[in-house]
C-alpha positions as CSV (number, residue, x, y, z in Angstrom):
1,M,37.3,30.1,-4.7
2,A,34.3,29.3,-2.5
3,E,37.6,31.0,0.3
4,K,38.4,34.0,-1.5
5,R,34.5,34.8,-1.2
6,N,33.4,33.3,2.1
7,D,31.0,31.5,0.5
8,V,29.3,28.8,2.8
9,P,28.1,26.3,0.2
10,V,24.8,24.6,0.1
11,Y,23.7,21.0,-1.1
12,L,19.9,21.2,-1.3
13,F,18.4,17.5,-1.6
14,T,14.4,18.4,-2.0
15,G,11.6,16.2,-2.9
16,F,8.6,14.4,-0.7
17,L,8.5,11.6,2.8
18,E,10.3,8.7,1.1
19,S,11.4,9.8,-1.3
20,G,15.2,8.4,-1.1
21,K,16.4,11.8,0.2
22,T,18.5,10.0,3.4
23,K,19.4,7.3,1.4
24,F,21.1,9.2,-1.0
25,I,22.8,11.5,1.0
26,Q,23.9,8.8,2.9
27,E,25.3,7.2,0.2
28,T,27.2,10.5,-0.8
29,L,28.6,11.0,2.8
30,E,30.3,8.0,3.0
31,D,31.7,8.3,-0.4
32,K,35.5,10.0,0.0
33,R,35.5,12.4,-3.0
34,F,33.2,13.9,-1.0
35,N,33.3,13.7,3.0
36,N,37.2,14.0,3.1
37,G,37.2,15.8,5.9
38,E,35.1,19.5,5.4
39,R,33.1,19.8,8.2
40,T,29.8,19.6,7.5
41,L,26.4,20.7,9.1
42,L,23.4,18.4,7.9
43,L,20.1,19.9,8.4
44,V,17.5,17.6,8.5
45,C,13.8,18.6,7.7
46,E,11.8,16.2,7.9
47,E,12.6,12.4,9.7
48,G,11.3,8.8,7.8
49,E,11.5,5.6,7.6
50,E,15.4,5.6,6.7
51,E,17.7,6.9,9.5
52,Y,21.2,8.2,8.9
53,E,23.7,5.8,10.3
54,P,26.2,8.5,11.2
55,D,30.0,6.1,11.8
56,Q,29.2,4.8,8.1
57,F,30.4,8.5,7.2
58,A,33.5,8.4,5.0
59,S,34.3,11.0,7.8
60,P,33.4,11.9,11.3
61,S,33.2,16.0,10.7
62,V,29.3,15.7,10.0
63,F,26.9,18.0,12.6
64,I,23.2,16.6,12.5
65,R,21.2,19.2,13.0
66,V,16.9,18.2,13.2
67,L,14.7,20.9,12.7
68,D,11.1,20.1,14.6
69,G,8.9,22.5,12.8
70,L,8.9,25.6,10.1
71,E,9.5,27.9,13.0
72,D,13.4,26.6,13.5
73,L,14.0,27.6,10.1
74,T,15.0,31.0,11.2
75,R,18.7,33.2,9.8
76,Q,19.5,33.5,13.6
77,N,19.3,29.5,13.6
78,L,21.0,28.6,11.1
79,R,24.0,31.1,11.8
80,T,24.4,29.5,15.2
81,W,24.4,26.2,14.0
82,L,27.2,26.6,11.3
83,S,28.7,28.4,13.9
84,E,28.7,26.2,17.3
85,N,30.2,23.2,15.1
86,S,32.9,25.3,12.9
87,C,31.6,24.2,9.8
88,E,32.4,24.8,6.2
89,R,29.8,23.9,4.8
90,V,25.8,23.0,4.6
91,V,24.1,20.0,3.5
92,I,20.1,20.4,3.6
93,E,17.4,17.0,4.1
94,Y,14.4,19.5,2.9
95,N,11.1,19.0,3.7
96,G,8.1,18.5,0.6
97,M,5.6,20.1,2.2
98,W,8.0,23.3,2.8
99,L,8.2,26.2,-0.3
100,L,11.6,26.6,-1.0
101,D,11.1,30.6,-0.9
102,E,11.0,29.5,3.4
103,L,14.3,28.3,3.3
104,Y,15.5,30.9,0.7
105,N,13.7,33.9,2.6
106,A,15.6,32.6,5.6
107,L,19.6,31.8,4.2
108,P,22.5,33.7,5.9
109,E,24.1,36.1,3.5
110,G,27.4,34.4,2.2
111,W,24.4,30.9,2.3
112,V,25.6,30.0,-1.8
113,V,23.0,26.6,-3.3
114,Y,26.1,25.0,-5.3
115,Q,23.6,22.1,-6.5
116,E,19.9,21.4,-6.2
117,F,18.4,17.9,-6.5
118,M,15.0,17.3,-6.6
119,F,13.9,13.2,-5.6
120,A,11.2,11.6,-6.1
121,D,8.9,7.4,-6.4
122,A,9.0,7.0,-9.6
123,R,5.4,4.8,-8.1
124,S,3.5,7.7,-6.9
125,F,4.6,11.0,-8.6
126,I,2.4,11.5,-10.7
127,S,-0.1,11.1,-7.9
128,Y,1.3,13.8,-5.9
129,N,1.7,16.2,-9.1
130,D,-2.0,15.7,-9.4
131,N,-2.6,16.5,-5.8
132,M,-0.2,19.3,-4.8
133,R,1.5,20.2,-8.3
134,Q,1.9,23.6,-6.1
135,L,4.4,21.9,-4.4
136,V,5.4,20.1,-6.9
137,Y,6.7,22.8,-9.1
138,D,8.2,24.5,-6.5
139,K,10.5,21.6,-6.2
140,L,11.3,21.5,-9.8
141,K,11.5,24.6,-10.9
142,S,15.2,25.7,-9.6
143,A,16.3,21.7,-9.8
144,E,19.7,21.1,-11.7
145,L,18.8,16.7,-11.3
146,A,15.4,15.4,-10.8
147,V,15.8,11.5,-10.2
148,F,13.1,9.2,-10.1
149,N,14.1,6.0,-8.2
150,R,12.3,2.6,-7.7
151,Y,11.8,2.9,-11.5
152,N,10.5,0.1,-13.8
153,D,9.7,0.0,-17.2
154,G,6.3,-0.4,-16.4
155,I,6.2,3.5,-15.6
156,D,5.5,5.8,-18.5
157,K,8.4,7.6,-18.5
158,M,6.7,10.3,-21.0
159,K,4.6,11.9,-18.6
160,L,7.1,12.0,-15.7
161,H,8.7,13.7,-18.5
162,K,6.2,16.0,-19.1
163,I,6.4,17.1,-15.8
164,V,9.4,18.3,-15.2
165,R,9.7,20.4,-18.4
166,G,6.5,21.8,-18.0
167,A,8.3,23.2,-14.4
168,S,11.9,23.5,-16.5
169,R,13.6,23.2,-19.2
170,R,17.5,22.7,-18.2
171,C,16.7,19.9,-15.1
172,D,18.5,17.0,-16.1
173,I,16.5,14.0,-15.5
174,A,18.2,10.3,-13.8
175,Y,16.0,7.4,-13.9
176,E,17.1,4.4,-11.2
177,Y,16.0,1.0,-11.4
178,V,15.3,-1.4,-8.4
179,G,18.6,-2.4,-8.0
180,G,20.9,0.2,-8.4
181,K,20.7,0.5,-12.4
182,V,20.1,4.3,-13.5
183,S,19.3,5.6,-17.0
184,Y,19.4,9.9,-18.0
185,D,16.0,11.3,-20.0
186,D,17.7,11.7,-23.6
187,I,13.9,12.4,-25.2
188,E,14.4,15.5,-27.4
189,D,12.2,19.0,-26.1
190,P,12.2,20.4,-29.6
191,L,10.7,23.9,-29.6
192,P,7.0,24.3,-30.7
193,F,8.2,27.2,-33.7
194,D,11.2,27.8,-35.6
195,L,13.6,29.5,-34.4
196,N,14.8,30.1,-38.5
197,A,11.7,31.6,-40.0
198,D,11.7,34.7,-41.0
199,V,8.9,35.2,-38.5
200,V,8.6,33.4,-35.7
201,E,4.9,32.7,-35.1
202,I,4.5,31.9,-31.8
203,G,1.4,29.3,-31.7
204,D,-2.1,30.3,-29.3
205,D,-0.9,27.7,-27.0
206,D,3.2,28.3,-27.2
207,Y,3.2,31.1,-25.0
208,A,4.3,29.8,-21.9
209,V,7.1,28.0,-23.6
210,W,8.3,30.7,-25.7
211,Y,8.1,33.0,-22.9
212,R,10.4,31.4,-20.7
213,D,12.1,29.7,-22.9
214,M,13.7,33.3,-24.2
215,S,13.9,34.6,-20.3
216,E,16.5,32.0,-19.4
217,E,17.8,32.5,-23.6
218,P,17.3,35.8,-24.4
219,K,20.6,35.7,-26.6
220,K,19.0,33.2,-28.7
221,Y,16.6,35.3,-29.6
222,E,17.7,38.5,-30.6
223,N,17.2,40.8,-34.0
224,K,14.0,38.1,-34.1
225,V,10.7,38.7,-35.5
226,L,8.0,37.7,-33.9
227,R,3.9,37.1,-34.2
228,F,1.7,36.4,-31.2
229,K,-1.3,36.9,-30.1
230,C,-1.4,39.2,-27.1
231,R,-2.8,42.0,-24.5
232,Y,-2.0,45.3,-25.5
233,L,-2.1,47.1,-22.0
234,K,-1.3,50.9,-20.8
235,R,1.0,51.7,-18.3
236,K,2.1,54.7,-16.4
237,K,5.7,54.5,-15.6
238,I,7.1,53.3,-18.6
239,P,8.4,55.7,-21.3
240,A,6.9,57.4,-23.9
241,G,6.8,56.2,-27.4
242,S,6.4,52.7,-24.9
243,F,3.6,49.7,-23.7
244,I,3.2,46.6,-21.8
245,V,2.2,43.3,-23.9
246,G,1.9,40.0,-22.8
247,R,0.4,37.0,-21.4
248,H,-1.3,35.6,-18.1
249,V,0.5,32.4,-18.1
250,M,0.0,29.9,-15.0
251,A,3.6,27.4,-14.1
252,C,1.3,24.9,-12.0
253,C,-1.9,25.7,-10.4
254,A,-4.5,28.9,-10.5
255,E,-2.7,31.2,-7.0
256,D,0.9,31.0,-9.5
257,I,-1.0,32.9,-12.3
258,Q,1.2,35.8,-13.1
259,F,1.8,38.0,-16.3
260,A,4.0,38.0,-18.9
261,G,4.3,40.9,-20.6
262,L,7.3,42.4,-22.2
263,I,7.9,46.3,-23.1
264,C,7.0,47.3,-26.9
265,K,8.6,50.4,-28.8
266,W,6.2,52.3,-30.9
267,D,5.7,55.8,-32.7
268,G,1.5,55.1,-31.7
269,A,1.5,54.0,-28.5
270,D,0.3,56.9,-26.6
271,D,-2.6,56.6,-28.1
272,I,-3.5,52.6,-26.6
273,V,-6.4,53.0,-24.2
274,G,-7.2,50.2,-22.0
275,D,-6.9,46.8,-22.7
276,S,-6.8,44.6,-25.8
277,W,-5.9,41.9,-27.4
278,H,-3.8,42.1,-31.2
279,I,-1.8,39.7,-33.2
280,L,1.4,40.9,-32.9
281,T,5.0,41.4,-34.9
282,A,7.4,42.8,-33.4
283,R,11.8,42.8,-33.8
284,I,12.9,41.5,-30.5
285,N,16.7,42.9,-29.0
286,Y,18.3,42.8,-26.0
287,K,19.4,45.9,-24.3
288,F,19.3,48.8,-21.7
289,N,15.5,50.4,-21.2
290,M,15.3,52.5,-18.4
291,A,11.2,50.3,-17.8
292,Y,13.6,47.7,-16.6
293,G,16.4,49.7,-15.2
294,R,18.5,46.2,-17.1
295,K,19.5,45.3,-19.6
296,G,16.0,42.7,-21.3
297,P,14.2,42.0,-24.2
298,V,12.6,44.6,-25.3
299,L,9.5,44.6,-28.5
300,T,9.8,47.1,-31.2
301,F,7.1,47.7,-33.2
302,I,6.0,45.8,-36.9
303,S,2.4,45.9,-37.5
304,D,-0.5,44.8,-36.5
305,E,-4.2,43.7,-36.5
306,P,-6.8,42.9,-33.8
307,C,-8.1,40.0,-33.2
308,D,-10.6,38.2,-30.9
309,V,-9.7,36.7,-26.6
310,P,-7.9,33.3,-27.5
311,E,-10.0,30.5,-26.5
312,N,-7.8,29.5,-23.3
313,P,-6.7,33.0,-22.4
314,V,-4.1,32.0,-19.5
315,A,-1.3,30.9,-21.3
316,T,0.2,27.3,-19.8
317,F,3.1,25.3,-20.3
318,Y,0.0,21.6,-20.8
């Protein structure tokens, strides 16, 4: 299927220095089930104590290119390195101090990230999160699997779990003990509201979780009646009889705060002036809307009441 679309599969491994990326990639390339002769470009964006041993690879058709700095990460360089070795796919060991947008902006057309894994030393990960939350969030938000290696039962698994879930509800989590034993995270993450209720009450502290879940799985909210506290905003370039409702959400740090809003249809929308807080009851449907230029979640006003600004006006995942 990849050949029909002429995709270049990219296997992306992220994490901070000494997090176990090199060891995992080395073992992957030693495995004939993965490395069975396909010409592979291995891009190394940082070098730690662990070094690659190409003579141990299951196939010799792996071509290593070490990037000296972020300035080497350009679309032209990536195209050149791929073509000069006639490679069919790419494995990237990414530098934990570089934001992923730098990589995605540099990927040539047709390069598609097939899998993305994040690696971390379980012993130091919480400290990394405390001191470099933006970089940690950046590596978790699109990862399919987070692997916490060097794990032991003295480490608080729930803390690790909550950090991952603060960035993604979809990312799987694995804990690798010294010695090779691996266990997978089985902590349940029930939503903090009842989706089966006649009116789904979204608490003040739950807006961020709800908004992300609704964005990821909009169909399960189809035709639900919701009640939540939000700001009313009137903006130009939205259809008549509509206005914007929502709250600011902080995903990882102050620099990352964004307004997470929705279009709400209401006959009285044109009378809204300024910026005010309300408790809104509305029905949600997933349909085409001119404001989005595509299908998306749209609210239909049922009722409201004015309210005070919540204690924490910026919603978070914690």
